[in-house]
Structure formats: C-alpha cells, structure tokens
N, C-alpha and C positions, 0 to 999 in steps of 0.2 A: 504494500499500499504506500503510495506517495502523497506528499502533501503539496498542493500548489498555492502558492502565495500570490496575491495581487496588491500591489501597492498602489493606494489612491492618495494623490497628492504629490508634493515634491519630496524627493529623496534628499537628504542633507546628512553632512557628516555629524556623526554624534559625538559629543564630549562627556563622557560619563565621569561621574566622581563617586570616589569610594561610598558604598551605601547606597546608591542610587538603585531604584527598582525599574526595570523595564516593563512597560504595560502594552500589552498585546490586546487590541480590541478586534473583535470578529464580527462580521455583519450577520452571518448566519447560525442557526443553532448547530453545535457540533458535538460529538460524544465525548465523554469524558477521556477516552483512549486518544482521539484526535488532539485534544487540549493538551493532555500530557506529551505527545509527541511534538507539538508547538513549543511546549515551556522547556523540554529537554534540547530541542534544537536552539532555543534562544539562549539557553544556559551556556551551551557551547560555543555560541556565536559572541555572546556577551560575557566572557569568563569572569568569575568573581562578583556577579551581579544575580539577584534573584529577578525571575521572570514571572509576571501574573498575566494569565490569560482570563478576558472578560469577554462574554457572550452578549449578544443583543440586549438592551436594556439593563444592563449590568453597571455598576459604577462603585467606587471605593472611595470613602471620604473619612477624614480624621477631624473630631471635634476636640478641642482642649478642654480640659477640666475647667470648672468655674473658678474665678479668682477669689 
C-alpha cells in the first residue's frame, strides 16, 4: 500500500526549532493505519520532531491556566 500526498499551496523551506511539532492536516477521512503511516513518514522526514495527523474537522488548542 502506498500513500499519495497532494500539497495544496506554496511549498516553503521549514525552519523547525527544537520542540516544534509538525501538524499534518488531511482533507479526507483516513484509517488509523494510514494516519500512523503518515506520522511515521513525517517522523523520518522531520527527525527529532513529533508529528500529529489531524483529520477533517479536527483541531488542537491549548488554553493556559487562569492567572
């Protein structure tokens, strides 16, 4: 099984900093297995960085604790 990636938008050079997380957004529903393969490919391409794969309608947010 192969994965075909389509890049929508401009391709630019990434300047990742230590601790950065790479987020891959997919426009279609994918299986857990395909998401894991994309994540593993991303981890090898962006060595030392965590890769998060988000499906349609998914988002990740962080809210700080009240002061």
